[in-house]
N, C-alpha and C positions, 0 to 999 in steps of 0.2 A: 359769578353770583347771578341769581335770577332776578328779573324785574318784570312786572306785569302792569298793564294800564287799566285792565278791567278784571272783574271777578271771573268773567268768562274765559279770559286768557289763562287764569289760574286753573280753572276746570280742565281745559285742554292739556295743560301741563301735567296735572295730576292724573288725568285719564289716559295718558299716553305712555304709561310705564308697564304695560303688559301684565305679566304674572307677579309683579311686585305687590306685596301686601300693603294696603293703604289703611284698612280699618279692621278692628276686631269687635265682635259682639258676642253676647252671652245668650245661648239658647235656653229653652224651658227646662232643660236638665242641668243647667248651670255650667255647661261646657263653653269655653271661649273658642269661637270660630273665626277664621280669617275671611276677608273680602279683598280680592285683588283689584288692581287698577282697571283691568279689562272688565271685570264684573261690575264695578262701579259705573264705568262708561255705558255699559249695556243697559243698566237699570235707569240711569238718567235719560238715556235716549228713548227707552220704552215709555217712561212717564211723560216726557216732553211730547212724544208723538201722540199719546192719548189726549193730553191737554190741547194740543194743536187741533186735534179732531173735534174738540168741543168749541173751537173758535177762540181759544186763548191766544192772544198776540201781544204785540208791543204795547206797553203801558197798562195792560190789564192787571188788576190786583188779585193775588192768590194768598189767602190767609193760611197760616200753619200753626196748629195747636197740638203740640206734642212734647213729650219728654225727650231726652237725648237718646237717640237710637239711629241706626244706619239710615233708616228711611228719612230722617230729618235732612241731612245734607243731600240725599238723592233728590228730595223734593225741592230744596233750595236751588241746587244747580239746574234742575229741569225748568223751573220757573224762569231763572235768569237766562237760560239758553234761548228761550223764546222772546227775550226782551221784555218779559213781564216783570211785575214788581212783587217781591215777597213781603208779606205782612205777618211777622212772627208774633204770637200771642202767648202769654204766660199761662201755664196750667192752673195757677192759683187764682186766676180771674173769676169773678162771679159771672153768672148768666147775664146780668145787666151790663157788666163791663164788656163782655164778649159781644153782646148785641150792639152796643154803642160803637165799638171798633170795627165790626163788620159793616155796619151801616155807614160810618164816617169814611172808611176807606173805599167803600163800594166794591167789596170783594166779589169777584165772579165765581171763584172756586174756594172752598175751604177744605184743607187736608187735615184730618184729625187722627189721633193715635188709637183711640179705643172707644168703647161704648159710652163711657162717662162723658168724654169730650163731645162725642156725637150728640148726646142728649142735651148738652149745654147749648149747642148750636140750634138744635131742634126747639128749645124753649126760649130762644133769644128774641122772639118777637118778629115783626115784619122785616124781612130782608129782601127787598125788591131786586137787588142786583145779583143775588146768589143763585147760581144755576146748577152747581154740582157740589156734593160733599163726598170726599174720598176718605174711607176709613182704613187705617193700616192693619189693625187686628181683624181677624175673622170674627164675624158675629153670627154664630150658627143659627140662632133662632130667627135671624133675619133672612137667611138664605131660602127664600120661598120659591115655589115652582114658578111663580110669575116672573121673579127677577131672573131666574135661570133661563126661562123661555125668552125673555127680552134679549139677553146677551147671546143666546144661541141663534136667534134670528139674524143677528147682525154680524156673526162671524165667530170663529173659534176663540176660546179664552186666550188672552195674551196678545191677540192680534190688535193692532193699533185702532182698528175700527170696531173692536168687540164691545165697547162700552157705550150702550145706547141710553139716551136720556129717557127716564120713565116719566109718564104723565103725573101730574100732581095728584090725581085721584088714585093712581096706583100706589104712589108713595104714602098717601094718607091711609089707604087700606092696609098696607104692609105694616106701618107703624102702629096702627090700631090693633092689628093681630098680635103684635109683639109687646103691647102694653106700654108704649112710649107716648108720652103726652106731647102735644105741639103739632106744628104744621110748617114744613119747609116751603110751602107754596109750590112754585114751579121747579124747585131744585131737586135733582135726582141723587140717589145713593149710588156710590161707586165703590168697588172693592179694589184696594191697593194690590192685594195678592193676585187678583185676576189680571191686572195690568202687568204685573211682574212676571207672569207665566211665560211671556214671550221675550223676556229680557236676554236670556242666554243666547238667542240667535242674533242679538244686536251688539255683541261685544266687539265685532270687527269694526275698525274705524270707517266711518262713512263720510265721504268728502262733502256731500250735499248738506248733511247735518252740521258738520264742522264749519262750513262756510256760513251757515245761518247763525251759528254761535258767534262767529267773528264779526258779524254785522253790528253787534252791540258796541256802542261808543262810550268813552269815559264819561261824557256828559249825560248819558241816559240814566234815568232813575232806576235804582236797584232795589231799594227797600224803604218801607215806612215802619219805623220802630216807635211804638207808643211808650211814653213815659208812664211812671207808676200812678200819676194823678193824685198824689197825696195832698197837693195844695189846690186842688180844683179839678176841672175837667181834663182828662188825659189829652196830651198833645202828641201828634204823630210826627216824629222827626224824619225828614226826608233825606236820604243819602244816595248819592249817585255811585256808579261803578268806580268813577275816578276818585271820589271821596274815600271809599273803602280800600281800593288797591294802593293808593298813594300812602296809606297808613300801614297796612300789613306787609307791604313790600320792604318797609324799613325796620319795623319793630323787632322782628326775630333774628335779623341777620347778625348782630353782634354776638349772639349766643352760639353760633356755629352748629346748630342742630342738623342731624342728618338721618340716614336710613337706619342707623343703629339705635336711635332714640324712640321711646314710647311715651305717650302722654294719655292719661285718662280724661276723657271729656265728660265732666259731670256738672260743671256750672251751666245753668240753663242757656241753651243756644238761642233762646229768644232775647237774651241779653247781648248787647253788641260786643262786649269783651270776649265772651266765649266764642262767638261766631268769628270774630276777627282772629282770635288765636288759632282756631281750626283752619281757617284759610291759610294763614302763614305757615303753620306746621305742616300742612299737606304739601305746600310748595317746597318746604325743606325736606320732604320725603320721610318725615317722621310718621310712625304708625300711631293712629288714634284708636283708643279703646273706649267704646260708648257705655257709660254707666247711667241708666235711666233714673235711679233713685239714690238720694244722698245716703240713705241707711244701708245701701249696698256697697258704699265706697270702701269701707274697712276690708271687706272680703276681696273686693276688686284689687285693692293695693297688693294683697298677698298673692293673688293669682297672676296679675299682669306684671307686677314689679316694675313700675314705670321709672323712667330716668328723669322725667320732668314733672313737677307739680306746680300748677297755677291755681290759686284758690283765693277766696275773699278772706278778710281778716277773721271773720267769725269761725272759719275752719281752723285757722291757726290757734285761735283762743281756745276752741274746744279741745284741740290736741294737747295744749299746755295744761288745761284744766284736768284732762284725763290722766296725764302723768302725775300731776300734783295730788289729785284726788285719790289716787291709789297708793300714795306713799304715806305710810304711818310708822311710828316707832323707829326701828333701826333703818328701815327703807327710807324714811324721810330724812334721817340724819345723813345717810349716804348720798341721797339726792342733793341735799343742801351743800354738802362738802364738794360734790362734783361740780355743781353750778358755780361755787366759789372758785374752784380751780379753773373752770372755763372762763370765768369773768376776767381772770388775770391774763388770759390769752385772747380776749375778745378781739383786739385789733388785728391779730393774725388771721382769725376766722373771717373778719370783715374784709380783709384784703385777699381772701380766697386762698390763703396758705394753710398748710397742715401743721398745727402746733406740735411741738416736740416736748421732750421731758418725761420723766418717769411718772409724775403725778398726773399729767394730762393723759398719758397712755392708759393708766389705771382707771381714771375717770371715764375714759372713752370705752374701755372694756366693760366696766360695771354698769354704766348708765347711758352714755351717748349712743353707743351702738344699738342699744335696745330701742331707743327712740327712733333711730333711723329704720330699724326693722319694722316699726309700725307703719312706715310708708312703703314697705316692700323691700327695703335694704339697698335699693339701687339709685335712688333719686340723687342727682348731682346738681340740679338747678331748681331752686325754690323761688317762686314769684308770688307776690301778693298785689291785689288790685281790687277796684270796686268800691272801696271805702278806706279811710285812714287806718293803717296798721297800728300805730301807736308805738312810742319809744319803748315802753315797758315790755310789750310783747316781742318787738324786734330784738331788743337787748337780751331777753331771756333765751330766745332761739340762738342768738350768736353765742351765748354762754354755754349752750349745749352742743356747740360745734356746727350749727346750721346757719348759713348766711341766707336771709330772706331778702330778695331784691324787690323793692316796692315800686309800683308804677301808678300813674294817674291819668285820668281822661274823662271824657263825657260822651254820652250817646251822640251829641251834636258834633263831636270831633272825630268820630269813626274808629276808635275812641281815644287812642293814646296821644297825650300831650307831652308827658315826661316819663322817663323810665330809667331806673338804675340798671346797669349792665355789668357783666363780669369784669370788664375793663375799667369802668368808671362807676363807682357807687359810693354813697355816703348815707349812713344810717340816719333816720329821722327826716330824710328828704324823699322826694319822688323822682329824683335823678335829673340828669340833663334833659333839656327839651329836644324833641326829635328835630333832625336836621332841616326838615321842610316846614316846620311850624315856627311862627313868630309869636312872641309874648310881650306884653307890657302891663303896667299896673295903673289903674285909675287913682285919682287923688285919695279915695277912701281905702285903697289897698286891694280893690277887686281885680282879679286877673282877667285880662282880655287877650284873645288869640285870633290869629288869622293864618290861612294856609290852604293848601289843596284838599286837606281832609275835613275842612269845616263845612257843615251843612248849610244849605241855602235858606233853611227855615223849617216851618211846620205846615203840615198838610191842612189845607182849607182854613188856615188861621193867619191871615195877613197882618192883623194888628199885633198878635203875639210875636210874629216873625220880626216886625219892625221894632218892637220893644226890646228884642234880644240883641240888637246890633247898635253900635255907636253910629254917629252920623258919617264917620269916615270908614265904616265897614268892618269894624272889629267885633267879634262875638263876645258878649258879656257872659262870663262863665258862671257868675253867681258865687264864686269862691274867693276867699281872702287868702293872700299868700305873699311870698317874697322870693327873690332869687339872690344867691350869694355871689361873691366875687369870682368863684370858680365855676359858676354856671349851674349850680344845683338848685332846683326848684323845691320850695316847701309850701304846703297848703295848710293853713291854720284852721279854717272852718268855712261852713256855708255862710254867706253874707246874711241871708234871711234868718239864719238860726242864731246869730250872735245875740246874746242877752245884754240889754242895756239897763243897768240898775237905775233906780230913781235918783241916785247920786250922780248919774252920768257916766259911770264906768262901764266899759265893754268887756264882757266875759265870753270867751270862746268855749262852748260846752264840750265839743268832741274830745279835745286832749284830756280834759278832766274825766270824762266818762271812760276813756280808754285806760286811764290810771286805775279807776275803780274796777274795770273788767279784767284787769291783770290778776285780781284775786280770784281764786278758784270758786269761792262762794257766790260770786256775782255773775249772773247770766247776762243781764243787760242793765243799763242805767240811763236815766233821762234827767238831765239837769234842768231846772226851771228857775224863774226869777226875773223875767223880763218886766221892766217897769216897777219892780219891787225893791225894797231896801237891801235884800240879801238873797243869795242863792240857796236853793234846797234841792233835794234829789229823791227821785223814785227809783227803787231798786227791785228788779225782778230777779229772784235767786236762781242759781244753778241748783235745782232741787235735788239732783242726784248727789251732789257734794254736800248740800245742806243736811239732807237726811242722814248721810254717813256721819257728819259732824255731830248732829243731834243725838244719834245713837251712842256715840262715844261719851257724850256728856249727860247721858241718862234721860234724854227727852224722847219719849216714845209716843208718836202720833202719826197717822197717815193722812191727817187732815191738813192740807197746805194752809188754809185760812187760819187754823189754830196755831200752826207752827210759826208762821211769820209774826204772830202777836206774842209769842212766848218771850218773857223778859230776858232770858239768857241769849236768845237769838237776836233780839233787837240790840242788846249790848254788844254782841259780837260784830254786828254790822256797823255799830257806832265806832268801834275800834278801827274798822277799815276806813271809815270816813276820817277819823282823826289822823290816821297815817297819811292819807292823801292830802288832807288840809295842811299838814306840816311842809308840804312841797309847794304850796300855793301862796300867792300874794293875799294879804288880808281881805281885799275886796272880792276875791274869787272864792274864798273859803265857804264851805257848805255848812249852813247853820242847822238845818233840820233834815230828817230823812223819813221816808215811809217805805217799809218793805212790803211789797204787794204779793198777793197769793197767786197771781197769774204768771206763767212762764211764757214770755213773749216769743212769738214765732211768726213765720210767714202765714201759716194757716189761721192764726188768730188776729192777723192784720196789723200787728205792731211793727213788723219788719217787712221791708221790700224783698222781692225775689233775690236781690244781691245782698241781703242781710243788713241793709241800712235801716236805721231807726226812723219810723214814721212819727216824727215828733208831734205833729198836730193830732194824729190819731190817739197817741198816748195821752196828750194833754186833755183831749175831750173825754176819753175813757176814765181818766182819774181826776176829773175836775173837782170832785169832793175832797180828795186827799190834798190837792193843791190849794184849795180854798182854806183847808184847815191849817196849812203852813202859815198863812198870812192873816189869820183871823184876828190876831192881836198885834199886827205889824207895827202900828203907830206907837205902841208902848214897849215892844219887844226889845230886849237887850241881847238876846242870842237865839 
């Protein structure tokens, strides 16, 4: 079994496999093409050489603003090879947020995927530390004679010395010609493609380059990952090579992945979970297929036919909703019958066994196999992380013959704290704690952790760092949980999100919201009621399913605002509330609801990039609806 102490050791391991395929990517014609270990090594070496020529060295920060594509890990590995520090940024960040993070990190170089992200950097305001902006996509209108002349003067395209810094006046002139607003000051535009032109000649292992890569130590800073900033100014979590390597060296081993496995990398690599997973799987010799956009995932599943699926709960919820939303009449009766059969065999599925019996085999042929085909038909390992999966969703998948193994962690812990494995799993928990992580619980139930994967704190924020740790050095996770006698960890909710009623009762909103989201008509839900007599809920519909339901019931309108106010629609959602209330304690029960016209998403800012609810954003956006819930609170009886 492999073991690495730094991410750079992982790179050398992955880059030493010659003609073995490590990545797959989709070209403009939709064809999936391979990238070998040797090709990866050459591309990393070429980019690292270019950046070294610009003076990038140990401790310098390099920002990366891109969707998932092969250039992302090439950039990541190249930055780390130099002992520099990667600063991944989400594509969904606003210009202001990008500007803040570039300034706060003091990024010397920014590597962006396309014109849209380039223009974000261009409009981000004063960036005194930024010297180079590298663009992955070709920008034809920007390929001016001036730029070509500059690179030609300094060497052939693809040569490590071929990228010459343009003067600020040249850059201003070029951007003005191309209709781009803004001013990068002294930073120069660089072409990723031009740098890659010389990569083929660098595929042979180079002892001098490898020696420099090995100079990086476990204690050296590897990355600064900014939190979503939903509760205030974003914080940059600092993680060392040792933090990251100590975590991904352990997490994937129980699964036994190898060169016969394939996984689609579609969760944003700017999120630590996706990046961690890619590091581990590459060391396992698993092939990674890069899917840049979520709406391409369905087709990618069919083309790539992965054996591993790692997704956030929202993906699993959407798949369930898709199955249930397409089932009407006879199909729905067959689905309900099959799920009932599967439920009788749930324990066998959860134990990783193949259920038997005529009924199960028939249900599998008619229903379960079709669901597996939606994933490409070959997935043998399903994992969920990033947010709580919920018992309803986990149970439904088990009842259709799919065991989803749930894990849990934080950016600050690199990220895995607990993980269900094929050998040890329990539904409703996030699994046993990793072998090198210690956990304990504070008096109020907050989980505290320590171990080699735990961050030392936040970039440029000493007070926030101090506040995140106990006096004896344990990280406060902010999550409420417990651990059972068999060592399985459960997380109830975020400590700051617990609702405390005016009667003093504590309500954990996430488990209740997950129960609501188990219904196909519910896209998202936000429970409210802190400091009030009772809980209420805002529901953002799954409009695709709701419109289908409305059509069946004779409600014809394309206006979402009118649809959610329709009496029949409101009554249907009230029945969903009533069904969930029947499973809750009296003090937890939902007294009132509002079905809103917006479909919450990352783009509209109600969800984080990992699909978690931005509770404070929702509460601010729907302040009027929440106020209406409690207008007559003092006299309300329900």
